[in-house]
mmCIF file of the N, C-alpha and C atoms, coordinates in Angstrom:
data_MODEL
# 
_entry.id   MODEL 
# 
loop_
_atom_site.group_PDB 
_atom_site.id 
_atom_site.type_symbol 
_atom_site.label_atom_id 
_atom_site.label_alt_id 
_atom_site.label_comp_id 
_atom_site.label_asym_id 
_atom_site.label_entity_id 
_atom_site.label_seq_id 
_atom_site.pdbx_PDB_ins_code 
_atom_site.Cartn_x 
_atom_site.Cartn_y 
_atom_site.Cartn_z 
_atom_site.occupancy 
_atom_site.B_iso_or_equiv 
_atom_site.pdbx_formal_charge 
_atom_site.auth_seq_id 
_atom_site.auth_comp_id 
_atom_site.auth_asym_id 
_atom_site.auth_atom_id 
_atom_site.pdbx_PDB_model_num 
ATOM 1   N N  . MET A 1 1  ? 24.365 175.396 92.801  1.00 0.00 ? 1  MET A N  1 
ATOM 2   C CA . MET A 1 1  ? 23.080 174.265 93.149  1.00 0.00 ? 1  MET A CA 1 
ATOM 3   C C  . MET A 1 1  ? 22.991 174.042 94.801  1.00 0.00 ? 1  MET A C  1 
ATOM 4   N N  . SER A 1 2  ? 21.947 174.104 96.019  1.00 0.00 ? 2  SER A N  1 
ATOM 5   C CA . SER A 1 2  ? 22.685 173.834 97.274  1.00 0.00 ? 2  SER A CA 1 
ATOM 6   C C  . SER A 1 2  ? 20.745 173.032 97.417  1.00 0.00 ? 2  SER A C  1 
ATOM 7   N N  . THR A 1 3  ? 21.588 171.358 98.186  1.00 0.00 ? 3  THR A N  1 
ATOM 8   C CA . THR A 1 3  ? 20.223 171.424 98.720  1.00 0.00 ? 3  THR A CA 1 
ATOM 9   C C  . THR A 1 3  ? 20.411 171.018 99.839  1.00 0.00 ? 3  THR A C  1 
ATOM 10  N N  . GLU A 1 4  ? 20.983 171.884 100.921 1.00 0.00 ? 4  GLU A N  1 
ATOM 11  C CA . GLU A 1 4  ? 21.636 172.204 101.831 1.00 0.00 ? 4  GLU A CA 1 
ATOM 12  C C  . GLU A 1 4  ? 20.133 172.246 102.822 1.00 0.00 ? 4  GLU A C  1 
ATOM 13  N N  . ARG A 1 5  ? 19.988 172.126 103.906 1.00 0.00 ? 5  ARG A N  1 
ATOM 14  C CA . ARG A 1 5  ? 18.439 172.221 104.372 1.00 0.00 ? 5  ARG A CA 1 
ATOM 15  C C  . ARG A 1 5  ? 18.683 173.644 105.393 1.00 0.00 ? 5  ARG A C  1 
ATOM 16  N N  . ARG A 1 6  ? 18.362 174.568 105.219 1.00 0.00 ? 6  ARG A N  1 
ATOM 17  C CA . ARG A 1 6  ? 18.073 175.853 105.989 1.00 0.00 ? 6  ARG A CA 1 
ATOM 18  C C  . ARG A 1 6  ? 16.937 175.821 107.213 1.00 0.00 ? 6  ARG A C  1 
ATOM 19  N N  . ASP A 1 7  ? 16.739 176.606 108.586 1.00 0.00 ? 7  ASP A N  1 
ATOM 20  C CA . ASP A 1 7  ? 15.537 176.840 109.419 1.00 0.00 ? 7  ASP A CA 1 
ATOM 21  C C  . ASP A 1 7  ? 15.144 178.070 108.998 1.00 0.00 ? 7  ASP A C  1 
ATOM 22  N N  . ASP A 1 8  ? 15.447 179.244 108.017 1.00 0.00 ? 8  ASP A N  1 
ATOM 23  C CA . ASP A 1 8  ? 14.630 179.876 107.498 1.00 0.00 ? 8  ASP A CA 1 
ATOM 24  C C  . ASP A 1 8  ? 14.475 179.833 105.794 1.00 0.00 ? 8  ASP A C  1 
ATOM 25  N N  . GLY A 1 9  ? 14.475 179.345 105.337 1.00 0.00 ? 9  GLY A N  1 
ATOM 26  C CA . GLY A 1 9  ? 14.205 179.134 104.102 1.00 0.00 ? 9  GLY A CA 1 
ATOM 27  C C  . GLY A 1 9  ? 14.057 180.124 103.458 1.00 0.00 ? 9  GLY A C  1 
ATOM 28  N N  . HIS A 1 10 ? 14.890 181.103 103.080 1.00 0.00 ? 10 HIS A N  1 
ATOM 29  C CA . HIS A 1 10 ? 15.215 182.614 102.134 1.00 0.00 ? 10 HIS A CA 1 
ATOM 30  C C  . HIS A 1 10 ? 15.734 181.880 101.152 1.00 0.00 ? 10 HIS A C  1 
ATOM 31  N N  . ASP A 1 11 ? 16.103 181.243 101.436 1.00 0.00 ? 11 ASP A N  1 
ATOM 32  C CA . ASP A 1 11 ? 17.335 180.972 99.945  1.00 0.00 ? 11 ASP A CA 1 
ATOM 33  C C  . ASP A 1 11 ? 16.865 179.891 99.005  1.00 0.00 ? 11 ASP A C  1 
ATOM 34  N N  . ARG A 1 12 ? 16.176 179.188 99.506  1.00 0.00 ? 12 ARG A N  1 
ATOM 35  C CA . ARG A 1 12 ? 15.506 178.505 98.177  1.00 0.00 ? 12 ARG A CA 1 
ATOM 36  C C  . ARG A 1 12 ? 14.554 179.097 97.611  1.00 0.00 ? 12 ARG A C  1 
ATOM 37  N N  . ASN A 1 13 ? 14.846 178.364 96.096  1.00 0.00 ? 13 ASN A N  1 
ATOM 38  C CA . ASN A 1 13 ? 14.128 179.188 94.901  1.00 0.00 ? 13 ASN A CA 1 
ATOM 39  C C  . ASN A 1 13 ? 14.218 178.359 94.342  1.00 0.00 ? 13 ASN A C  1 
ATOM 40  N N  . ALA A 1 14 ? 14.098 176.471 94.098  1.00 0.00 ? 14 ALA A N  1 
ATOM 41  C CA . ALA A 1 14 ? 13.566 175.824 93.095  1.00 0.00 ? 14 ALA A CA 1 
ATOM 42  C C  . ALA A 1 14 ? 12.632 174.681 93.767  1.00 0.00 ? 14 ALA A C  1 
ATOM 43  N N  . ILE A 1 15 ? 12.082 174.299 93.724  1.00 0.00 ? 15 ILE A N  1 
ATOM 44  C CA . ILE A 1 15 ? 11.257 172.405 94.137  1.00 0.00 ? 15 ILE A CA 1 
ATOM 45  C C  . ILE A 1 15 ? 10.734 171.620 93.160  1.00 0.00 ? 15 ILE A C  1 
ATOM 46  N N  . CYS A 1 16 ? 11.494 170.639 93.639  1.00 0.00 ? 16 CYS A N  1 
ATOM 47  C CA . CYS A 1 16 ? 11.536 168.807 92.417  1.00 0.00 ? 16 CYS A CA 1 
ATOM 48  C C  . CYS A 1 16 ? 10.132 168.359 92.019  1.00 0.00 ? 16 CYS A C  1 
ATOM 49  N N  . LEU A 1 17 ? 9.995  168.588 91.843  1.00 0.00 ? 17 LEU A N  1 
ATOM 50  C CA . LEU A 1 17 ? 8.605  168.081 91.253  1.00 0.00 ? 17 LEU A CA 1 
ATOM 51  C C  . LEU A 1 17 ? 8.523  166.941 90.170  1.00 0.00 ? 17 LEU A C  1 
ATOM 52  N N  . GLY A 1 18 ? 8.038  165.690 91.069  1.00 0.00 ? 18 GLY A N  1 
ATOM 53  C CA . GLY A 1 18 ? 7.853  164.078 90.271  1.00 0.00 ? 18 GLY A CA 1 
ATOM 54  C C  . GLY A 1 18 ? 9.362  163.012 91.258  1.00 0.00 ? 18 GLY A C  1 
ATOM 55  N N  . GLY A 1 19 ? 9.299  162.035 90.685  1.00 0.00 ? 19 GLY A N  1 
ATOM 56  C CA . GLY A 1 19 ? 10.953 161.057 91.650  1.00 0.00 ? 19 GLY A CA 1 
ATOM 57  C C  . GLY A 1 19 ? 11.054 161.784 92.744  1.00 0.00 ? 19 GLY A C  1 
ATOM 58  N N  . PRO A 1 20 ? 12.158 161.289 92.744  1.00 0.00 ? 20 PRO A N  1 
ATOM 59  C CA . PRO A 1 20 ? 12.515 160.475 94.299  1.00 0.00 ? 20 PRO A CA 1 
ATOM 60  C C  . PRO A 1 20 ? 12.676 161.659 95.167  1.00 0.00 ? 20 PRO A C  1 
ATOM 61  N N  . CYS A 1 21 ? 13.304 163.154 94.290  1.00 0.00 ? 21 CYS A N  1 
ATOM 62  C CA . CYS A 1 21 ? 12.974 163.654 95.553  1.00 0.00 ? 21 CYS A CA 1 
ATOM 63  C C  . CYS A 1 21 ? 12.103 164.731 95.461  1.00 0.00 ? 21 CYS A C  1 
ATOM 64  N N  . HIS A 1 22 ? 10.398 164.839 95.179  1.00 0.00 ? 22 HIS A N  1 
ATOM 65  C CA . HIS A 1 22 ? 9.767  165.182 95.041  1.00 0.00 ? 22 HIS A CA 1 
ATOM 66  C C  . HIS A 1 22 ? 9.679  166.383 96.187  1.00 0.00 ? 22 HIS A C  1 
ATOM 67  N N  . GLY A 1 23 ? 8.838  167.700 96.092  1.00 0.00 ? 23 GLY A N  1 
ATOM 68  C CA . GLY A 1 23 ? 8.869  168.232 97.165  1.00 0.00 ? 23 GLY A CA 1 
ATOM 69  C C  . GLY A 1 23 ? 10.237 169.339 97.740  1.00 0.00 ? 23 GLY A C  1 
ATOM 70  N N  . LEU A 1 24 ? 11.810 168.767 97.054  1.00 0.00 ? 24 LEU A N  1 
ATOM 71  C CA . LEU A 1 24 ? 12.324 168.383 97.601  1.00 0.00 ? 24 LEU A CA 1 
ATOM 72  C C  . LEU A 1 24 ? 12.822 170.548 97.572  1.00 0.00 ? 24 LEU A C  1 
ATOM 73  N N  . LEU A 1 25 ? 12.812 170.947 98.276  1.00 0.00 ? 25 LEU A N  1 
ATOM 74  C CA . LEU A 1 25 ? 13.192 172.189 98.249  1.00 0.00 ? 25 LEU A CA 1 
ATOM 75  C C  . LEU A 1 25 ? 14.939 172.619 98.142  1.00 0.00 ? 25 LEU A C  1 
ATOM 76  N N  . THR A 1 26 ? 15.238 173.196 96.968  1.00 0.00 ? 26 THR A N  1 
ATOM 77  C CA . THR A 1 26 ? 16.634 173.800 96.579  1.00 0.00 ? 26 THR A CA 1 
ATOM 78  C C  . THR A 1 26 ? 16.510 175.131 96.047  1.00 0.00 ? 26 THR A C  1 
ATOM 79  N N  . HIS A 1 27 ? 18.219 175.138 95.997  1.00 0.00 ? 27 HIS A N  1 
ATOM 80  C CA . HIS A 1 27 ? 18.654 176.263 95.666  1.00 0.00 ? 27 HIS A CA 1 
ATOM 81  C C  . HIS A 1 27 ? 19.476 176.342 94.271  1.00 0.00 ? 27 HIS A C  1 
ATOM 82  N N  . ILE A 1 28 ? 19.051 176.937 93.230  1.00 0.00 ? 28 ILE A N  1 
ATOM 83  C CA . ILE A 1 28 ? 19.582 177.329 91.625  1.00 0.00 ? 28 ILE A CA 1 
ATOM 84  C C  . ILE A 1 28 ? 20.072 178.118 91.144  1.00 0.00 ? 28 ILE A C  1 
ATOM 85  N N  . ASP A 1 29 ? 21.105 178.664 90.310  1.00 0.00 ? 29 ASP A N  1 
ATOM 86  C CA . ASP A 1 29 ? 21.562 179.949 89.756  1.00 0.00 ? 29 ASP A CA 1 
ATOM 87  C C  . ASP A 1 29 ? 21.627 179.767 88.605  1.00 0.00 ? 29 ASP A C  1 
ATOM 88  N N  . GLN A 1 30 ? 20.228 178.908 88.238  1.00 0.00 ? 30 GLN A N  1 
ATOM 89  C CA . GLN A 1 30 ? 21.180 178.976 86.339  1.00 0.00 ? 30 GLN A CA 1 
ATOM 90  C C  . GLN A 1 30 ? 19.771 179.143 85.703  1.00 0.00 ? 30 GLN A C  1 
ATOM 91  N N  . ASP A 1 31 ? 19.390 178.920 85.148  1.00 0.00 ? 31 ASP A N  1 
ATOM 92  C CA . ASP A 1 31 ? 17.899 179.476 84.129  1.00 0.00 ? 31 ASP A CA 1 
ATOM 93  C C  . ASP A 1 31 ? 17.255 178.188 83.395  1.00 0.00 ? 31 ASP A C  1 
ATOM 94  N N  . ILE A 1 32 ? 18.230 177.629 81.929  1.00 0.00 ? 32 ILE A N  1 
ATOM 95  C CA . ILE A 1 32 ? 18.287 176.177 81.676  1.00 0.00 ? 32 ILE A CA 1 
ATOM 96  C C  . ILE A 1 32 ? 18.900 175.614 81.925  1.00 0.00 ? 32 ILE A C  1 
ATOM 97  N N  . GLY A 1 33 ? 18.762 173.720 81.569  1.00 0.00 ? 33 GLY A N  1 
ATOM 98  C CA . GLY A 1 33 ? 19.237 173.030 82.004  1.00 0.00 ? 33 GLY A CA 1 
ATOM 99  C C  . GLY A 1 33 ? 18.871 172.294 82.822  1.00 0.00 ? 33 GLY A C  1 
ATOM 100 N N  . VAL A 1 34 ? 19.455 171.121 83.059  1.00 0.00 ? 34 VAL A N  1 
ATOM 101 C CA . VAL A 1 34 ? 19.224 169.525 83.478  1.00 0.00 ? 34 VAL A CA 1 
ATOM 102 C C  . VAL A 1 34 ? 20.275 169.816 84.584  1.00 0.00 ? 34 VAL A C  1 
ATOM 103 N N  . LEU A 1 35 ? 20.021 169.200 86.267  1.00 0.00 ? 35 LEU A N  1 
ATOM 104 C CA . LEU A 1 35 ? 21.033 169.492 87.699  1.00 0.00 ? 35 LEU A CA 1 
ATOM 105 C C  . LEU A 1 35 ? 20.377 167.896 87.856  1.00 0.00 ? 35 LEU A C  1 
ATOM 106 N N  . VAL A 1 36 ? 21.687 167.610 88.652  1.00 0.00 ? 36 VAL A N  1 
ATOM 107 C CA . VAL A 1 36 ? 21.972 165.899 89.566  1.00 0.00 ? 36 VAL A CA 1 
ATOM 108 C C  . VAL A 1 36 ? 21.587 167.055 90.590  1.00 0.00 ? 36 VAL A C  1 
ATOM 109 N N  . VAL A 1 37 ? 20.402 166.031 91.480  1.00 0.00 ? 37 VAL A N  1 
ATOM 110 C CA . VAL A 1 37 ? 19.932 166.002 92.536  1.00 0.00 ? 37 VAL A CA 1 
ATOM 111 C C  . VAL A 1 37 ? 20.024 165.256 93.415  1.00 0.00 ? 37 VAL A C  1 
ATOM 112 N N  . PRO A 1 38 ? 21.263 165.108 94.344  1.00 0.00 ? 38 PRO A N  1 
ATOM 113 C CA . PRO A 1 38 ? 21.346 163.828 95.710  1.00 0.00 ? 38 PRO A CA 1 
ATOM 114 C C  . PRO A 1 38 ? 19.813 163.662 96.452  1.00 0.00 ? 38 PRO A C  1 
ATOM 115 N N  . VAL A 1 39 ? 19.391 162.199 96.325  1.00 0.00 ? 39 VAL A N  1 
ATOM 116 C CA . VAL A 1 39 ? 18.220 161.826 96.616  1.00 0.00 ? 39 VAL A CA 1 
ATOM 117 C C  . VAL A 1 39 ? 18.651 161.661 98.423  1.00 0.00 ? 39 VAL A C  1 
ATOM 118 N N  . PRO A 1 40 ? 17.661 161.714 99.141  1.00 0.00 ? 40 PRO A N  1 
ATOM 119 C CA . PRO A 1 40 ? 17.878 162.275 100.291 1.00 0.00 ? 40 PRO A CA 1 
ATOM 120 C C  . PRO A 1 40 ? 17.785 161.299 100.932 1.00 0.00 ? 40 PRO A C  1 
ATOM 121 N N  . ARG A 1 41 ? 18.835 160.528 101.126 1.00 0.00 ? 41 ARG A N  1 
ATOM 122 C CA . ARG A 1 41 ? 18.942 158.957 102.170 1.00 0.00 ? 41 ARG A CA 1 
ATOM 123 C C  . ARG A 1 41 ? 18.377 158.599 102.996 1.00 0.00 ? 41 ARG A C  1 
ATOM 124 N N  . ARG A 1 42 ? 17.593 157.519 102.983 1.00 0.00 ? 42 ARG A N  1 
ATOM 125 C CA . ARG A 1 42 ? 16.722 156.586 103.898 1.00 0.00 ? 42 ARG A CA 1 
ATOM 126 C C  . ARG A 1 42 ? 17.434 156.416 105.497 1.00 0.00 ? 42 ARG A C  1 
ATOM 127 N N  . SER A 1 43 ? 18.590 156.042 105.606 1.00 0.00 ? 43 SER A N  1 
ATOM 128 C CA . SER A 1 43 ? 19.095 155.977 106.580 1.00 0.00 ? 43 SER A CA 1 
ATOM 129 C C  . SER A 1 43 ? 20.753 156.358 106.637 1.00 0.00 ? 43 SER A C  1 
ATOM 130 N N  . PRO A 1 44 ? 21.834 157.024 107.460 1.00 0.00 ? 44 PRO A N  1 
ATOM 131 C CA . PRO A 1 44 ? 22.921 156.695 106.921 1.00 0.00 ? 44 PRO A CA 1 
ATOM 132 C C  . PRO A 1 44 ? 23.801 155.840 106.362 1.00 0.00 ? 44 PRO A C  1 
ATOM 133 N N  . ASP A 1 45 ? 23.630 154.320 106.399 1.00 0.00 ? 45 ASP A N  1 
ATOM 134 C CA . ASP A 1 45 ? 23.994 152.911 105.437 1.00 0.00 ? 45 ASP A CA 1 
ATOM 135 C C  . ASP A 1 45 ? 23.721 152.941 104.049 1.00 0.00 ? 45 ASP A C  1 
ATOM 136 N N  . ALA A 1 46 ? 23.204 153.814 103.710 1.00 0.00 ? 46 ALA A N  1 
ATOM 137 C CA . ALA A 1 46 ? 22.405 153.854 102.685 1.00 0.00 ? 46 ALA A CA 1 
ATOM 138 C C  . ALA A 1 46 ? 23.459 154.102 101.253 1.00 0.00 ? 46 ALA A C  1 
ATOM 139 N N  . PRO A 1 47 ? 23.744 153.679 99.935  1.00 0.00 ? 47 PRO A N  1 
ATOM 140 C CA . PRO A 1 47 ? 24.116 154.702 99.074  1.00 0.00 ? 47 PRO A CA 1 
ATOM 141 C C  . PRO A 1 47 ? 23.904 155.751 98.407  1.00 0.00 ? 47 PRO A C  1 
ATOM 142 N N  . GLU A 1 48 ? 24.457 156.329 97.729  1.00 0.00 ? 48 GLU A N  1 
ATOM 143 C CA . GLU A 1 48 ? 24.498 157.773 97.720  1.00 0.00 ? 48 GLU A CA 1 
ATOM 144 C C  . GLU A 1 48 ? 23.248 157.705 96.424  1.00 0.00 ? 48 GLU A C  1 
ATOM 145 N N  . VAL A 1 49 ? 22.056 158.318 95.746  1.00 0.00 ? 49 VAL A N  1 
ATOM 146 C CA . VAL A 1 49 ? 21.994 158.178 94.562  1.00 0.00 ? 49 VAL A CA 1 
ATOM 147 C C  . VAL A 1 49 ? 21.363 159.505 94.550  1.00 0.00 ? 49 VAL A C  1 
ATOM 148 N N  . CYS A 1 50 ? 21.798 159.381 93.192  1.00 0.00 ? 50 CYS A N  1 
ATOM 149 C CA . CYS A 1 50 ? 21.556 161.121 92.159  1.00 0.00 ? 50 CYS A CA 1 
ATOM 150 C C  . CYS A 1 50 ? 20.201 160.937 91.340  1.00 0.00 ? 50 CYS A C  1 
ATOM 151 N N  . ALA A 1 51 ? 19.552 162.112 91.004  1.00 0.00 ? 51 ALA A N  1 
ATOM 152 C CA . ALA A 1 51 ? 18.305 161.845 90.130  1.00 0.00 ? 51 ALA A CA 1 
ATOM 153 C C  . ALA A 1 51 ? 18.205 163.251 89.469  1.00 0.00 ? 51 ALA A C  1 
ATOM 154 N N  . ARG A 1 52 ? 17.917 163.126 88.203  1.00 0.00 ? 52 ARG A N  1 
ATOM 155 C CA . ARG A 1 52 ? 18.236 164.931 87.225  1.00 0.00 ? 52 ARG A CA 1 
ATOM 156 C C  . ARG A 1 52 ? 16.810 165.153 87.056  1.00 0.00 ? 52 ARG A C  1 
ATOM 157 N N  . TYR A 1 53 ? 16.782 166.494 87.364  1.00 0.00 ? 53 TYR A N  1 
ATOM 158 C CA . TYR A 1 53 ? 15.752 167.543 86.701  1.00 0.00 ? 53 TYR A CA 1 
ATOM 159 C C  . TYR A 1 53 ? 16.190 168.741 86.591  1.00 0.00 ? 53 TYR A C  1 
ATOM 160 N N  . ARG A 1 54 ? 15.280 168.610 85.397  1.00 0.00 ? 54 ARG A N  1 
ATOM 161 C CA . ARG A 1 54 ? 14.918 169.612 84.160  1.00 0.00 ? 54 ARG A CA 1 
ATOM 162 C C  . ARG A 1 54 ? 14.690 170.897 84.884  1.00 0.00 ? 54 ARG A C  1 
ATOM 163 N N  . ILE A 1 55 ? 15.309 171.712 84.544  1.00 0.00 ? 55 ILE A N  1 
ATOM 164 C CA . ILE A 1 55 ? 14.827 173.302 84.840  1.00 0.00 ? 55 ILE A CA 1 
ATOM 165 C C  . ILE A 1 55 ? 14.129 173.833 83.812  1.00 0.00 ? 55 ILE A C  1 
ATOM 166 N N  . THR A 1 56 ? 13.103 174.173 84.391  1.00 0.00 ? 56 THR A N  1 
ATOM 167 C CA . THR A 1 56 ? 11.186 175.247 83.789  1.00 0.00 ? 56 THR A CA 1 
ATOM 168 C C  . THR A 1 56 ? 11.217 176.301 84.144  1.00 0.00 ? 56 THR A C  1 
ATOM 169 N N  . ARG A 1 57 ? 9.594  176.719 82.721  1.00 0.00 ? 57 ARG A N  1 
ATOM 170 C CA . ARG A 1 57 ? 9.717  178.307 82.392  1.00 0.00 ? 57 ARG A CA 1 
ATOM 171 C C  . ARG A 1 57 ? 9.003  178.469 83.980  1.00 0.00 ? 57 ARG A C  1 
ATOM 172 N N  . GLU A 1 58 ? 7.946  176.925 84.543  1.00 0.00 ? 58 GLU A N  1 
ATOM 173 C CA . GLU A 1 58 ? 6.899  176.984 85.422  1.00 0.00 ? 58 GLU A CA 1 
ATOM 174 C C  . GLU A 1 58 ? 7.504  177.685 86.573  1.00 0.00 ? 58 GLU A C  1 
ATOM 175 N N  . ARG A 1 59 ? 6.018  177.802 87.472  1.00 0.00 ? 59 ARG A N  1 
ATOM 176 C CA . ARG A 1 59 ? 6.407  178.511 88.402  1.00 0.00 ? 59 ARG A CA 1 
ATOM 177 C C  . ARG A 1 59 ? 5.655  177.894 89.751  1.00 0.00 ? 59 ARG A C  1 
ATOM 178 N N  . VAL A 1 60 ? 5.626  177.411 90.808  1.00 0.00 ? 60 VAL A N  1 
ATOM 179 C CA . VAL A 1 60 ? 4.895  176.956 91.680  1.00 0.00 ? 60 VAL A CA 1 
ATOM 180 C C  . VAL A 1 60 ? 5.044  177.257 93.265  1.00 0.00 ? 60 VAL A C  1 
ATOM 181 N N  . ARG A 1 61 ? 3.262  178.470 93.202  1.00 0.00 ? 61 ARG A N  1 
ATOM 182 C CA . ARG A 1 61 ? 2.908  179.337 94.198  1.00 0.00 ? 61 ARG A CA 1 
ATOM 183 C C  . ARG A 1 61 ? 3.242  178.152 95.785  1.00 0.00 ? 61 ARG A C  1 
ATOM 184 N N  . TYR A 1 62 ? 3.795  179.106 97.003  1.00 0.00 ? 62 TYR A N  1 
ATOM 185 C CA . TYR A 1 62 ? 3.017  178.018 98.561  1.00 0.00 ? 62 TYR A CA 1 
ATOM 186 C C  . TYR A 1 62 ? 3.165  179.456 99.089  1.00 0.00 ? 62 TYR A C  1 
ATOM 187 N N  . CYS A 1 63 ? 1.857  178.777 99.727  1.00 0.00 ? 63 CYS A N  1 
ATOM 188 C CA . CYS A 1 63 ? 1.364  179.690 100.773 1.00 0.00 ? 63 CYS A CA 1 
ATOM 189 C C  . CYS A 1 63 ? 2.750  180.362 102.084 1.00 0.00 ? 63 CYS A C  1 
ATOM 190 N N  . GLY A 1 64 ? 2.605  181.532 102.324 1.00 0.00 ? 64 GLY A N  1 
ATOM 191 C CA . GLY A 1 64 ? 3.303  182.356 102.950 1.00 0.00 ? 64 GLY A CA 1 
ATOM 192 C C  . GLY A 1 64 ? 4.804  182.353 102.056 1.00 0.00 ? 64 GLY A C  1 
ATOM 193 N N  . GLN A 1 65 ? 4.869  181.938 101.051 1.00 0.00 ? 65 GLN A N  1 
ATOM 194 C CA . GLN A 1 65 ? 6.252  182.497 100.087 1.00 0.00 ? 65 GLN A CA 1 
ATOM 195 C C  . GLN A 1 65 ? 5.489  184.004 99.267  1.00 0.00 ? 65 GLN A C  1 
ATOM 196 N N  . VAL A 1 66 ? 6.441  184.367 99.231  1.00 0.00 ? 66 VAL A N  1 
ATOM 197 C CA . VAL A 1 66 ? 6.026  185.841 98.158  1.00 0.00 ? 66 VAL A CA 1 
ATOM 198 C C  . VAL A 1 66 ? 6.640  185.533 97.035  1.00 0.00 ? 66 VAL A C  1 
ATOM 199 N N  . GLU A 1 67 ? 7.678  184.795 97.240  1.00 0.00 ? 67 GLU A N  1 
ATOM 200 C CA . GLU A 1 67 ? 7.728  185.195 95.082  1.00 0.00 ? 67 GLU A CA 1 
ATOM 201 C C  . GLU A 1 67 ? 8.026  182.762 95.502  1.00 0.00 ? 67 GLU A C  1 
ATOM 202 N N  . PRO A 1 68 ? 8.068  183.065 93.782  1.00 0.00 ? 68 PRO A N  1 
ATOM 203 C CA . PRO A 1 68 ? 7.177  181.214 93.193  1.00 0.00 ? 68 PRO A CA 1 
ATOM 204 C C  . PRO A 1 68 ? 8.412  180.525 93.661  1.00 0.00 ? 68 PRO A C  1 
ATOM 205 N N  . TYR A 1 69 ? 8.492  178.644 93.420  1.00 0.00 ? 69 TYR A N  1 
ATOM 206 C CA . TYR A 1 69 ? 9.362  178.507 93.429  1.00 0.00 ? 69 TYR A CA 1 
ATOM 207 C C  . TYR A 1 69 ? 9.650  178.018 92.050  1.00 0.00 ? 69 TYR A C  1 
ATOM 208 N N  . ILE A 1 70 ? 10.511 178.093 91.597  1.00 0.00 ? 70 ILE A N  1 
ATOM 209 C CA . ILE A 1 70 ? 11.257 177.390 89.773  1.00 0.00 ? 70 ILE A CA 1 
ATOM 210 C C  . ILE A 1 70 ? 11.133 175.805 90.650  1.00 0.00 ? 70 ILE A C  1 
ATOM 211 N N  . ALA A 1 71 ? 9.822  175.394 88.753  1.00 0.00 ? 71 ALA A N  1 
ATOM 212 C CA . ALA A 1 71 ? 9.276  174.309 88.588  1.00 0.00 ? 71 ALA A CA 1 
ATOM 213 C C  . ALA A 1 71 ? 10.776 172.679 88.897  1.00 0.00 ? 71 ALA A C  1 
ATOM 214 N N  . LEU A 1 72 ? 10.749 172.797 89.127  1.00 0.00 ? 72 LEU A N  1 
ATOM 215 C CA . LEU A 1 72 ? 12.583 171.597 88.906  1.00 0.00 ? 72 LEU A CA 1 
ATOM 216 C C  . LEU A 1 72 ? 11.729 170.268 88.398  1.00 0.00 ? 72 LEU A C  1 
ATOM 217 N N  . ARG A 1 73 ? 11.396 169.593 87.156  1.00 0.00 ? 73 ARG A N  1 
ATOM 218 C CA . ARG A 1 73 ? 11.152 167.829 86.671  1.00 0.00 ? 73 ARG A CA 1 
ATOM 219 C C  . ARG A 1 73 ? 11.847 166.900 86.781  1.00 0.00 ? 73 ARG A C  1 
ATOM 220 N N  . TRP A 1 74 ? 11.421 165.707 87.253  1.00 0.00 ? 74 TRP A N  1 
ATOM 221 C CA . TRP A 1 74 ? 11.892 164.816 87.116  1.00 0.00 ? 74 TRP A CA 1 
ATOM 222 C C  . TRP A 1 74 ? 12.732 165.023 85.806  1.00 0.00 ? 74 TRP A C  1 
ATOM 223 N N  . ALA A 1 75 ? 13.604 164.459 84.621  1.00 0.00 ? 75 ALA A N  1 
ATOM 224 C CA . ALA A 1 75 ? 13.774 163.684 84.333  1.00 0.00 ? 75 ALA A CA 1 
ATOM 225 C C  . ALA A 1 75 ? 14.849 163.181 83.778  1.00 0.00 ? 75 ALA A C  1 
ATOM 226 N N  . ASP A 1 76 ? 14.894 161.492 84.706  1.00 0.00 ? 76 ASP A N  1 
ATOM 227 C CA . ASP A 1 76 ? 14.999 161.163 84.765  1.00 0.00 ? 76 ASP A CA 1 
ATOM 228 C C  . ASP A 1 76 ? 14.276 159.628 83.790  1.00 0.00 ? 76 ASP A C  1 
ATOM 229 N N  . PRO A 1 77 ? 14.080 158.772 83.254  1.00 0.00 ? 77 PRO A N  1 
ATOM 230 C CA . PRO A 1 77 ? 13.029 157.905 82.687  1.00 0.00 ? 77 PRO A CA 1 
ATOM 231 C C  . PRO A 1 77 ? 12.526 156.627 84.001  1.00 0.00 ? 77 PRO A C  1 
ATOM 232 N N  . PRO A 1 78 ? 11.845 156.418 83.483  1.00 0.00 ? 78 PRO A N  1 
ATOM 233 C CA . PRO A 1 78 ? 10.643 155.792 84.281  1.00 0.00 ? 78 PRO A CA 1 
ATOM 234 C C  . PRO A 1 78 ? 11.585 154.328 84.514  1.00 0.00 ? 78 PRO A C  1 
ATOM 235 N N  . PRO A 1 79 ? 11.436 153.602 85.952  1.00 0.00 ? 79 PRO A N  1 
ATOM 236 C CA . PRO A 1 79 ? 12.097 152.310 85.556  1.00 0.00 ? 79 PRO A CA 1 
ATOM 237 C C  . PRO A 1 79 ? 11.234 151.660 84.345  1.00 0.00 ? 79 PRO A C  1 
ATOM 238 N N  . PRO A 1 80 ? 12.301 150.638 84.004  1.00 0.00 ? 80 PRO A N  1 
ATOM 239 C CA . PRO A 1 80 ? 11.381 149.508 83.148  1.00 0.00 ? 80 PRO A CA 1 
ATOM 240 C C  . PRO A 1 80 ? 10.468 148.793 83.842  1.00 0.00 ? 80 PRO A C  1 
ATOM 241 N N  . CYS A 1 81 ? 9.282  148.482 82.862  1.00 0.00 ? 81 CYS A N  1 
ATOM 242 C CA . CYS A 1 81 ? 7.995  147.768 83.589  1.00 0.00 ? 81 CYS A CA 1 
ATOM 243 C C  . CYS A 1 81 ? 8.732  146.488 84.262  1.00 0.00 ? 81 CYS A C  1 
ATOM 244 N N  . SER A 1 82 ? 8.411  146.028 85.576  1.00 0.00 ? 82 SER A N  1 
ATOM 245 C CA . SER A 1 82 ? 8.464  144.761 85.744  1.00 0.00 ? 82 SER A CA 1 
ATOM 246 C C  . SER A 1 82 ? 7.084  143.650 85.774  1.00 0.00 ? 82 SER A C  1 
ATOM 247 N N  . CYS A 1 83 ? 6.401  144.235 85.567  1.00 0.00 ? 83 CYS A N  1 
ATOM 248 C CA . CYS A 1 83 ? 4.895  142.975 85.444  1.00 0.00 ? 83 CYS A CA 1 
ATOM 249 C C  . CYS A 1 83 ? 5.027  142.281 84.688  1.00 0.00 ? 83 CYS A C  1 
ATOM 250 N N  . GLY A 1 84 ? 6.137  141.401 83.594  1.00 0.00 ? 84 GLY A N  1 
ATOM 251 C CA . GLY A 1 84 ? 6.236  141.253 82.860  1.00 0.00 ? 84 GLY A CA 1 
ATOM 252 C C  . GLY A 1 84 ? 4.779  141.825 81.098  1.00 0.00 ? 84 GLY A C  1 
ATOM 253 N N  . ALA A 1 85 ? 4.726  143.033 81.247  1.00 0.00 ? 85 ALA A N  1 
ATOM 254 C CA . ALA A 1 85 ? 3.667  143.907 79.902  1.00 0.00 ? 85 ALA A CA 1 
ATOM 255 C C  . ALA A 1 85 ? 4.780  143.594 78.745  1.00 0.00 ? 85 ALA A C  1 
# 
């Protein structure tokens, strides 16, 4: 898996849906499983954090792209409710 950003965009074949990496384009070489994706840092001092994404059979079309992206769905559990409910 590669999350590096390139100008040409031709090597990216998957998109993260949901969670902290929503919309991030990446490249994957496997058909099934769960991937650990580095969450983009908001500043250079921010700690490195990762999120888990599950590879799905779902495909997402995007304008200007011939091939659809593989949908990666956020697999981490939602944070516990802090509202006291």
